[in-house]
N, CA and C of each residue as an Amber inpcrd file, in Angstrom:
protein
   258
   0.8250000  -1.1740000   0.0000000   0.0000000   0.0000000   0.0000000
   0.8760000   1.2470000   0.0000000   1.6660000   1.4460000   1.0510000
   2.5360000   2.6140000   1.1320000   3.9670000   2.2170000   0.7970000
   4.7560000   3.1990000   0.3930000   6.1840000   2.9510000   0.1940000
   6.8010000   2.5970000   1.5500000   7.8090000   1.7640000   1.5360000
   8.4630000   1.3600000   2.7770000   9.9680000   1.3220000   2.5400000
  10.6450000   2.3680000   3.0050000  12.0930000   2.4660000   2.8510000
  12.7990000   2.2780000   4.1790000  14.0890000   2.5710000   4.2280000
  14.8820000   2.3580000   5.4480000  14.3160000   3.0810000   6.6710000
  13.8370000   4.3180000   6.4960000  13.3150000   5.0730000   7.6300000
  11.9140000   4.6180000   8.0550000  11.3000000   3.7620000   7.2510000
   9.9570000   3.2600000   7.5440000   9.9670000   1.8710000   8.1710000
  11.1380000   1.3330000   8.4270000  11.2230000  -0.0110000   9.0000000
  11.0800000  -1.1030000   7.9650000  11.6690000  -0.8870000   6.7950000
  11.5860000  -1.8970000   5.7190000  12.1350000  -3.2410000   6.1850000
  11.6510000  -4.2870000   5.5720000  12.0630000  -5.6440000   5.9010000
  13.5410000  -5.8620000   5.5960000  14.2210000  -6.6040000   6.4770000
  15.6010000  -7.0430000   6.2520000  15.5810000  -8.5690000   6.2410000
  16.3470000  -9.1680000   5.3440000  16.3830000 -10.6250000   5.2370000
  17.8260000 -11.1300000   5.2490000  17.9800000 -12.3880000   5.6390000
  19.2690000 -13.0870000   5.5370000  19.1690000 -13.9730000   4.3000000
  19.8130000 -13.5740000   3.1920000  19.6830000 -14.3260000   1.9370000
  20.0720000 -15.7990000   2.0990000  19.2590000 -16.6660000   1.5150000
  19.5520000 -18.1010000   1.5110000  19.2510000 -18.8190000   2.8070000
  18.8140000 -18.1180000   3.8430000  18.5880000 -18.7720000   5.1310000
  17.4580000 -19.7980000   5.0770000  16.5470000 -19.6660000   4.1490000
  15.4480000 -20.6290000   4.0160000  15.9370000 -21.9960000   3.5410000
  17.1300000 -22.0490000   2.9690000  17.6560000 -23.3150000   2.4460000
  18.0570000 -24.2820000   3.5500000  18.1730000 -23.7890000   4.7800000
  18.5890000 -24.6210000   5.9100000  17.4220000 -25.2780000   6.6260000
  16.2120000 -25.0900000   6.1380000  15.0400000 -25.6810000   6.7940000
  14.7010000 -24.9360000   8.0690000  13.9270000 -25.5830000   8.9150000
  13.5060000 -24.9750000  10.1790000  14.7010000 -24.9040000  11.1260000
  14.9090000 -23.7360000  11.7340000  16.0730000 -23.5040000  12.5790000
  15.6810000 -23.2900000  14.0310000  16.5190000 -23.7960000  14.9600000
  16.3210000 -23.4440000  16.3640000  17.1050000 -22.1580000  16.6340000
  17.0440000 -21.6440000  17.8460000  17.6690000 -20.3480000  18.1520000
  19.1790000 -20.3540000  17.8980000  19.8660000 -21.4510000  18.2310000
  21.3110000 -21.5280000  17.9850000  21.6230000 -21.4960000  16.4980000
  20.8190000 -22.2320000  15.7200000  21.0200000 -22.2500000  14.2660000
  20.7570000 -20.8740000  13.6520000  19.7640000 -20.1540000  14.1940000
  19.4640000 -18.8100000  13.6860000  20.6530000 -17.8830000  13.9100000
  21.2620000 -17.9810000  15.0880000  22.4240000 -17.1460000  15.3940000
  23.5710000 -17.4730000  14.4420000  23.7690000 -18.7530000  14.1450000
  24.8330000 -19.1510000  13.2120000  24.5450000 -18.6540000  11.8010000
  23.2730000 -18.7140000  11.3910000  22.9080000 -18.2670000  10.0420000
  23.1490000 -16.7690000   9.8920000  22.9090000 -16.0050000  10.9640000
  23.0930000 -14.5510000  10.9110000  24.5640000 -14.1580000  10.9890000
  25.3650000 -14.9530000  11.6910000  26.7780000 -14.6180000  11.8830000
  27.5010000 -14.6120000  10.5490000  28.1800000 -13.5360000  10.2710000
  28.9750000 -13.4450000   9.0530000  28.1570000 -13.2140000   7.7960000
  26.8480000 -13.0600000   7.9300000  25.9960000 -12.8130000   6.7710000
  25.3620000 -11.4400000   6.9220000  25.5420000 -10.6110000   5.9410000
  24.9860000  -9.2630000   5.9620000  23.4920000  -9.3210000   5.6400000
  22.6790000  -8.7280000   6.4950000  21.2440000  -8.6430000   6.2220000
  21.0360000  -7.6960000   5.0420000  20.0820000  -8.0220000   4.1970000
  19.7820000  -7.2180000   3.0180000  18.4700000  -6.4750000   3.2570000
  18.5020000  -5.1650000   3.0870000  17.3150000  -4.3350000   3.2350000
  16.4630000  -4.4710000   1.9840000  15.1530000  -4.5820000   2.1610000
  14.2350000  -4.7720000   1.0460000  13.2090000  -3.6430000   0.9950000
  13.6050000  -2.4530000   0.5040000  12.6300000  -1.3730000   0.3890000
  11.5940000  -1.7190000  -0.6820000  10.3870000  -1.2090000  -0.4910000
   9.3010000  -1.4960000  -1.4270000   8.6360000  -0.1770000  -1.8110000
   8.3980000   0.0120000  -3.0990000   7.7470000   1.2200000  -3.5990000
   6.2510000   1.1800000  -3.3050000   5.6200000   2.3530000  -3.3080000
   4.1820000   2.4340000  -3.0800000   3.4410000   1.5890000  -4.1030000
   2.5160000   0.7820000  -3.6330000   1.7080000  -0.0570000  -4.5030000
   2.3880000  -1.3430000  -4.9360000   3.6460000  -1.5350000  -4.5790000
   4.3870000  -2.7350000  -4.9860000   4.1220000  -3.8740000  -4.0010000
   4.5540000  -5.0320000  -4.3570000   4.4310000  -6.2020000  -3.4930000
   5.7710000  -6.8730000  -3.3240000   5.8820000  -7.6620000  -2.3000000
   7.1080000  -8.4170000  -2.0520000   6.7100000  -9.8310000  -1.6720000
   7.3370000 -10.7990000  -2.2860000   7.0930000 -12.2010000  -1.9570000
   8.3860000 -12.7900000  -1.4220000   8.2660000 -13.6760000  -0.4430000
   9.4630000 -14.3220000   0.0980000   9.1410000 -15.7680000   0.4360000
  10.1770000 -16.5570000   0.5120000  10.0420000 -17.9750000   0.8210000
   9.7030000 -18.1840000   2.2930000   8.9300000 -19.2360000   2.5820000
   8.7290000 -19.5800000   3.9900000  10.0910000 -19.9010000   4.6310000
  10.2130000 -19.6480000   5.8830000  11.4140000 -19.9300000   6.6880000
  12.5730000 -18.9800000   6.4240000  12.4060000 -17.9880000   5.5530000
  13.4650000 -17.0100000   5.3330000  13.5930000 -16.1600000   6.5960000
  14.7890000 -16.0780000   7.1640000  14.9880000 -15.2410000   8.3440000
  14.7820000 -13.7910000   7.9530000  13.9080000 -13.1050000   8.6910000
  13.5790000 -11.7300000   8.3570000  13.2290000 -10.9480000   9.6180000
  13.3630000  -9.6490000   9.5190000  13.0220000  -8.7470000  10.6200000
  12.8000000  -7.3640000  10.0340000  12.1600000  -6.5190000  10.8080000
  12.0490000  -5.1240000  10.4060000  12.3890000  -4.2640000  11.6090000
  13.0590000  -3.1590000  11.3400000  13.4220000  -2.2290000  12.3930000
  12.2460000  -1.3210000  12.7040000  12.3090000  -0.6960000  13.8600000
  11.2980000   0.2890000  14.2130000  11.4120000   1.4670000  13.2480000
  10.2710000   1.9670000  12.8100000  10.2660000   3.1170000  11.9030000
  10.8030000   4.3470000  12.6310000  11.6570000   5.1060000  11.9410000
  12.2120000   6.3290000  12.5190000  11.6920000   7.5740000  11.8140000
  11.0110000   7.4010000  10.6960000  10.4790000   8.5380000   9.9420000
   9.0790000   8.8980000  10.4100000   8.4620000   9.8160000   9.7130000
   7.1230000  10.2710000  10.0830000   6.0370000   9.6980000   9.1720000
   6.4200000   8.8370000   8.2430000   5.4280000   8.2740000   7.3320000
   4.5930000   7.2130000   8.0460000   3.4750000   6.8940000   7.4360000
   2.6150000   5.8420000   7.9660000   2.8690000   4.5760000   7.1610000
   3.3760000   3.5600000   7.8090000   3.6670000   2.3100000   7.1050000
   2.4630000   1.3910000   7.2440000   1.7350000   1.2310000   6.1730000
   0.5980000   0.3100000   6.1600000   0.9790000  -0.8570000   5.2630000
   0.9390000  -2.0430000   5.8240000   1.3840000  -3.2410000   5.1270000
   0.3140000  -4.3170000   5.2500000   0.0430000  -5.0060000   4.1710000
  -0.8120000  -6.1810000   4.2010000   0.0910000  -7.3990000   4.1290000
  -0.0750000  -8.3180000   5.0470000   0.7760000  -9.5040000   5.1300000
  -0.1160000 -10.7210000   4.9020000   0.1420000 -11.4490000   3.8290000
  -0.6310000 -12.6390000   3.4920000   0.2480000 -13.8730000   3.6290000
  -0.3010000 -14.9210000   4.1910000   0.3780000 -16.2170000   4.2550000
  -0.4070000 -17.1860000   3.3790000   0.3050000 -17.9040000   2.5340000
  -0.3390000 -18.8650000   1.6580000   0.1640000 -20.2580000   1.9910000
  -0.7190000 -21.2060000   1.9620000  -0.3520000 -22.5950000   2.2120000
  -1.4230000 -23.5060000   1.6580000  -1.1520000 -24.8030000   1.6650000
  -2.1260000 -25.7480000   1.1290000  -3.3550000 -25.8280000   2.0470000
  -4.5360000 -26.1280000   1.4720000  -5.7280000 -26.2300000   2.3020000
  -5.6670000 -27.4010000   3.2890000  -4.9740000 -28.4710000   2.9110000
  -4.8340000 -29.6270000   3.8020000  -3.3440000 -29.8390000   4.0870000
  -3.0180000 -30.0530000   5.3610000  -1.6280000 -30.2670000   5.7590000
  -1.3230000 -31.7500000   5.8600000  -0.0770000 -32.1520000   5.5990000
   0.2970000 -33.5700000   5.6740000   0.5520000 -34.0200000   7.1200000
   0.7150000 -35.3110000   7.2940000   1.1600000 -35.9290000   8.5570000
   0.2130000 -35.6540000   9.7290000  -1.0760000 -35.4780000   9.4700000
  -2.0310000 -35.2620000  10.5390000  -2.0120000 -33.8700000  11.1490000
  -1.2620000 -32.9390000  10.5460000  -1.2170000 -31.5690000  11.0550000
  -2.5090000 -30.8500000  10.6960000  -2.8910000 -29.8650000  11.5170000
  -4.0910000 -29.0900000  11.2680000  -3.7950000 -27.6120000  11.3930000
  -4.4910000 -26.7930000  10.6090000  -4.3850000 -25.3460000  10.7350000
  -5.0120000 -24.9030000  12.0400000  -4.4930000 -23.8720000  12.6640000
  -5.0590000 -23.3460000  13.9250000  -6.4020000 -22.7220000  13.6830000
């Protein structure tokens, strides 16, 4: 909806971190160590798609803009191995 740049708390990601599967806290620290987080600014009206399990975070906004973001999660209607959606 709105543009989201560095001063707006744009998303930061650790590239390739999704390739390691599900990580525990120790693994997350190892994945972040020595890897530069990449800032992902988004223009007004643009969209951003990312892989599940990609390590990501956003900083607190420091500017005066209003950051309005729609966050959608997509997955299969039925889960395997007896798992159920909440």
